[in-house]
Every structure is written in C-alpha cells, then in structure tokens.
TINUFI-985571 format. One line per field, with one value per atom (N, C-alpha, C): residue number from 1; residue in one letter; atom name; x, y, z. Coordinates in steps of 0.001 Angstrom, whole numbers. Atoms other than C-alpha are relative to their C-alpha. Last residue first. Layout:
TINUFI-985571
k: c(NUM|...) .
r: c(a|...) .
a: c(CA|...) .
px: c(X|...) .
py: c(Y|...) .
pz: c(Z|...) .
***
This chain:
TINUFI-985571
k: c(119|119|119|118|118|118|117|117|117|116|116|116|115|115|115|114|114|114|113|113|113|112|112|112|111|111|111|110|110|110|109|109|109|108|108|108|107|107|107|106|106|106|105|105|105|104|104|104|103|103|103|102|102|102|101|101|101|100|100|100|99|99|99|98|98|98|97|97|97|96|96|96|95|95|95|94|94|94|93|93|93|92|92|92|91|91|91|90|90|90|89|89|89|88|88|88|87|87|87|86|86|86|85|85|85|84|84|84|83|83|83|82|82|82|81|81|81|80|80|80|79|79|79|78|78|78|77|77|77|76|76|76|75|75|75|74|74|74|73|73|73|72|72|72|71|71|71|70|70|70|69|69|69|68|68|68|67|67|67|66|66|66|65|65|65|64|64|64|63|63|63|62|62|62|61|61|61|60|60|60|59|59|59|58|58|58|57|57|57|56|56|56|55|55|55|54|54|54|53|53|53|52|52|52|51|51|51|50|50|50|49|49|49|48|48|48|47|47|47|46|46|46|45|45|45|44|44|44|43|43|43|42|42|42|41|41|41|40|40|40|39|39|39|38|38|38|37|37|37|36|36|36|35|35|35|34|34|34|33|33|33|32|32|32|31|31|31|30|30|30|29|29|29|28|28|28|27|27|27|26|26|26|25|25|25|24|24|24|23|23|23|22|22|22|21|21|21|20|20|20|19|19|19|18|18|18|17|17|17|16|16|16|15|15|15|14|14|14|13|13|13|12|12|12|11|11|11|10|10|10|9|9|9|8|8|8|7|7|7|6|6|6|5|5|5|4|4|4|3|3|3|2|2|2|1|1|1) .
r: c(x|x|x|x|x|x|x|x|x|x|x|x|x|x|x|x|x|x|x|x|x|x|x|x|x|x|x|x|x|x|x|x|x|x|x|x|x|x|x|x|x|x|x|x|x|x|x|x|x|x|x|x|x|x|x|x|x|x|x|x|x|x|x|x|x|x|x|x|x|x|x|x|x|x|x|x|x|x|x|x|x|x|x|x|x|x|x|x|x|x|x|x|x|x|x|x|x|x|x|x|x|x|x|x|x|x|x|x|x|x|x|x|x|x|x|x|x|x|x|x|x|x|x|x|x|x|x|x|x|x|x|x|x|x|x|x|x|x|x|x|x|x|x|x|x|x|x|x|x|x|x|x|x|x|x|x|x|x|x|x|x|x|x|x|x|x|x|x|x|x|x|x|x|x|x|x|x|x|x|x|x|x|x|x|x|x|x|x|x|x|x|x|x|x|x|x|x|x|x|x|x|x|x|x|x|x|x|x|x|x|x|x|x|x|x|x|x|x|x|x|x|x|x|x|x|x|x|x|x|x|x|x|x|x|x|x|x|x|x|x|x|x|x|x|x|x|x|x|x|x|x|x|x|x|x|x|x|x|x|x|x|x|x|x|x|x|x|x|x|x|x|x|x|x|x|x|x|x|x|x|x|x|x|x|x|x|x|x|x|x|x|x|x|x|x|x|x|x|x|x|x|x|x|x|x|x|x|x|x|x|x|x|x|x|x|x|x|x|x|x|x|x|x|x|x|x|x|x|x|x|x|x|x|x|x|x|x|x|x|x|x|x|x|x|x|x|x|x|x|x|x|x|x|x|x|x|x) .
a: c(N|CA|C|N|CA|C|N|CA|C|N|CA|C|N|CA|C|N|CA|C|N|CA|C|N|CA|C|N|CA|C|N|CA|C|N|CA|C|N|CA|C|N|CA|C|N|CA|C|N|CA|C|N|CA|C|N|CA|C|N|CA|C|N|CA|C|N|CA|C|N|CA|C|N|CA|C|N|CA|C|N|CA|C|N|CA|C|N|CA|C|N|CA|C|N|CA|C|N|CA|C|N|CA|C|N|CA|C|N|CA|C|N|CA|C|N|CA|C|N|CA|C|N|CA|C|N|CA|C|N|CA|C|N|CA|C|N|CA|C|N|CA|C|N|CA|C|N|CA|C|N|CA|C|N|CA|C|N|CA|C|N|CA|C|N|CA|C|N|CA|C|N|CA|C|N|CA|C|N|CA|C|N|CA|C|N|CA|C|N|CA|C|N|CA|C|N|CA|C|N|CA|C|N|CA|C|N|CA|C|N|CA|C|N|CA|C|N|CA|C|N|CA|C|N|CA|C|N|CA|C|N|CA|C|N|CA|C|N|CA|C|N|CA|C|N|CA|C|N|CA|C|N|CA|C|N|CA|C|N|CA|C|N|CA|C|N|CA|C|N|CA|C|N|CA|C|N|CA|C|N|CA|C|N|CA|C|N|CA|C|N|CA|C|N|CA|C|N|CA|C|N|CA|C|N|CA|C|N|CA|C|N|CA|C|N|CA|C|N|CA|C|N|CA|C|N|CA|C|N|CA|C|N|CA|C|N|CA|C|N|CA|C|N|CA|C|N|CA|C|N|CA|C|N|CA|C|N|CA|C|N|CA|C|N|CA|C|N|CA|C|N|CA|C|N|CA|C|N|CA|C|N|CA|C|N|CA|C|N|CA|C|N|CA|C|N|CA|C|N|CA|C|N|CA|C|N|CA|C|N|CA|C|N|CA|C) .
px: c(-1289|118972|967|-82|115310|1446|261|115500|153|-1165|117136|-163|-1113|114411|1204|323|111655|1111|-222|113209|-213|-1434|113423|309|-444|109688|1500|400|108782|492|-792|110846|-376|-1321|109219|947|56|105762|1341|180|106616|-34|-1266|107994|-71|-1019|104929|1271|-1231|102260|1126|-574|99212|1269|9|97805|868|-790|98828|81|-1442|97729|807|-522|94352|1501|-69|93758|509|-1126|94601|189|-1244|92339|1245|-89|89406|1305|-287|90028|197|-1379|90305|376|-914|87171|1458|-21|85146|980|-620|86156|72|-1433|85386|752|-616|82008|1505|39|81024|707|-996|82102|70|-1292|80163|1083|-122|77029|1394|-302|77451|242|-1352|77621|425|-877|74388|1480|-664|72466|1014|858|69903|566|391|72065|-925|1083|73160|-322|650|76281|-1075|1301|78109|-595|516|81718|-1291|1260|82976|-482|541|86600|-1251|874|87656|-616|1207|90662|-797|276|93781|-1268|-595|94894|-327|-1479|92521|492|-490|89008|1525|-1378|87710|426|-626|83922|1487|-1318|82188|608|-679|78470|1301|-1227|76666|670|-866|73046|1226|-1067|70912|1012|-1272|67702|960|-866|64443|1394|-1123|61734|849|-305|58488|1050|1217|56946|387|987|60320|-1203|1155|62584|-954|1095|66042|-1160|921|68492|-1146|1457|71351|-781|763|75113|-1485|1388|77320|-745|784|81097|-1457|1345|83396|-800|912|87166|-1357|1246|89708|-978|1164|93287|-1167|1150|95698|-1289|4|98560|-1221|556|97756|-137|1399|98464|-706|203|102217|-1486|-318|102358|-238|-1403|100616|175|-196|97174|1501|104|96390|225|-1236|97742|-59|-1065|95095|1249|-168|92295|1144|-596|92540|356|-1428|91878|758|-619|88500|1484|19|87489|672|-969|88465|132|-1349|86689|1064|-336|83548|1412|-130|83521|357|-1278|84161|299|-1095|81316|1376|-20|78999|1116|-566|79906|64|-1459|79355|659|-538|75806|1493|-1032|74757|473|-991|71451|997|-334|69703|1044|1282|68017|193|1034|71371|-1344|1197|74055|-1045|1305|77393|-1120|1013|80975|-1365|1364|83726|-1001|1119|87356|-1273|1213|90239|-1098|203|93158|-1290|540|93102|-328|1357|95292|-445) .
py: c(-467|80673|-1154|-576|79676|442|965|77202|610|866|79695|-1042|-848|82286|-878|-289|79653|804|1261|78427|204|165|82015|-1301|-1035|82540|-167|432|79279|971|1177|80236|-449|-536|83676|-1142|-663|82147|511|1003|79833|588|680|82620|-1068|-823|84766|-766|541|82178|609|-779|84311|-512|-1486|83301|703|-314|79616|1495|222|79222|369|-1009|80791|-185|-1301|78584|1080|148|75476|1254|-222|76733|-189|-1414|76966|364|-698|73448|1508|336|71944|750|-840|73920|-345|-1304|72294|914|56|68870|1311|223|69697|-97|-1292|71208|-207|-815|67955|1330|474|65906|760|-362|68089|-488|-1459|67818|436|-216|64038|1518|374|63935|140|-944|65919|-340|514|63776|1003|710|65028|-480|1273|67650|-723|758|71170|-1245|999|73204|-736|394|76283|-1036|1134|77404|-444|503|80806|-1076|967|81914|-642|872|85141|-920|562|86899|-836|-541|89030|-579|-1324|86946|349|31|83995|1408|-1397|83789|-84|-92|80398|1450|-1294|80161|-61|-139|76801|1283|-1209|76346|134|-172|72961|1233|-985|72456|199|-358|69470|921|-264|69197|361|-868|67702|125|704|66439|948|1334|67253|-757|839|70129|-1399|-486|71748|-969|858|71358|662|-711|72862|-947|949|71421|783|-298|73690|-1061|1097|73347|309|-131|76397|-1179|1026|76022|170|128|78921|-964|822|78819|-8|174|81406|-769|683|81335|-83|-892|83890|-582|-682|81464|882|829|79184|714|-250|81903|-750|-1371|81882|326|-112|78097|1425|-269|78049|211|-1394|76501|217|-848|73322|1444|215|71119|890|-870|72658|-137|-1110|71018|938|552|67741|1103|132|69705|-610|-1320|70768|-69|-493|67170|1307|871|65891|502|-341|68798|-785|-1280|68158|438|244|64476|1284|720|65211|-184|-989|67738|-602|-931|65198|1055|666|62554|884|60|64918|-695|1049|65725|-61|844|69039|-993|424|70514|-974|1381|72262|-296|648|75590|-1514|-1018|76703|-735|573|74402|1045|-510|76167|-824|821|74882|382|-197|77395|-793|689|76552|167|-853|78765|-512|-457|76435|719|-1379|74429|449|-97|71412|1438) .
pz: c(367|88762|-171|1248|88619|-449|1036|91408|-1414|151|93726|-1112|537|93097|-167|1417|93551|-676|726|96773|-1486|167|98056|-738|893|97377|-243|1355|99081|-1038|357|102118|-1431|338|102296|-458|1269|102220|-477|1013|105055|-1403|163|107167|-1093|720|106560|-247|-499|107522|-782|-1118|106888|587|182|103467|1065|1183|103494|-144|-232|107104|-1185|-943|106481|165|794|103431|840|919|105521|-861|-752|108287|-899|-313|105870|740|1261|104514|232|470|107968|-1259|-760|109062|-415|576|106295|725|1354|107480|-648|-134|111153|-1383|-309|110204|188|1184|108532|223|963|111509|-1271|-548|113959|-991|177|111797|441|1427|111663|-246|180|115505|-1453|-601|115839|-251|-1132|113342|566|-813|110819|1330|562|109272|1011|-714|109794|-748|766|108943|831|-494|110023|-893|764|109672|659|-402|110836|-909|904|110579|612|-704|112227|-961|674|110794|963|1342|111462|-583|276|114547|-1498|244|114937|-196|-50|116406|-54|-344|115264|-76|267|115284|486|-622|114963|-438|515|114206|824|-657|114507|-649|533|113651|809|-967|114262|-693|558|112175|1146|-809|113311|-664|-609|111019|847|598|109213|795|90|111160|-396|955|112032|46|204|114996|-948|599|115045|-310|614|117568|-584|-98|118302|-725|425|119031|202|-391|119281|-676|718|119345|498|-560|120257|-889|770|119720|750|-785|120850|-867|518|119506|997|-139|120889|-508|-1295|121581|203|-1075|118689|1336|-97|116116|1110|-427|116650|226|-1456|116440|577|-296|113039|1528|-365|112828|338|1196|110957|300|825|113822|-1322|-462|116097|-888|956|114106|332|1198|116037|-966|-277|119249|-1168|44|117823|192|1366|117103|-127|701|120592|-1514|-426|122285|-832|628|120250|396|1432|121210|-742|221|124892|-1534|-278|124931|-286|1127|123231|173|1169|125773|-1183|-126|128734|-1258|-911|127719|-55|596|126187|1027|-985|127269|-658|-24|124377|1086|-363|123741|73|191|122163|186|612|123569|-20|-469|124130|-725|624|123940|576|-670|124756|-811|750|124007|753|-154|125101|-902|-1342|125711|250|14|122530|1422|-526|123024|76) .
***
C-alpha cells in the first residue's frame, strides 16, 4: 500500500467514492516498483474538470516521485473514471521501463545468465 499518496481536485470537490477508486488503482501499481524504491515513493494525483463551449473534459494527472526519476502521466477524456483507467495503464508501462533501467540486482542476474549460457 502506497504510504505517501496525495489526491487533489483542481477546482473540483472529490467525493469519497472517487478517492477510494483512485487509491485502489494507485495501490495496484505498487507491484511494478522495486522494494527499495517503495520506501521513498511519493505519489500525487490531480483531478480536474475542463469545461469548453462544446463539452466537458475530465483530466487526470499522476506524478510518481521515485529515486533518480519523476514519472508524470497525464490524460483527459469525457469520463473521470475512464481518465483514471487510461492513466493507470500508461503508468504501468512507464513503471515497467523504470524498473528495467534501475533494478541493479535484476540487471546483474540477467548479465550473469547470459555469460553462463554462452560458455
């Protein structure tokens, strides 16, 4: 469970159901982060409703403050819950890339396995 999670509504009051939904989605992403990085993880979520002349757009922005990098994903769509789901999927991919780049022990194991396989 993410310990340092901040959910903010920009010009919008967030109801309890939306906060629970966001918390559930963010906590699912924790498995994509190495154990060492989880201790210093800070997550900020910004929800905003953009109103234009024709229609309204709901925007979700999630910031993951990780060691060595900050990952920012932002998306907007017609439905608030759909925007959160889209951002969750994009964040999964970004966290997978982060884990591949920064998980030193895993990278060393792969390198050793390649050396042993070649010999």
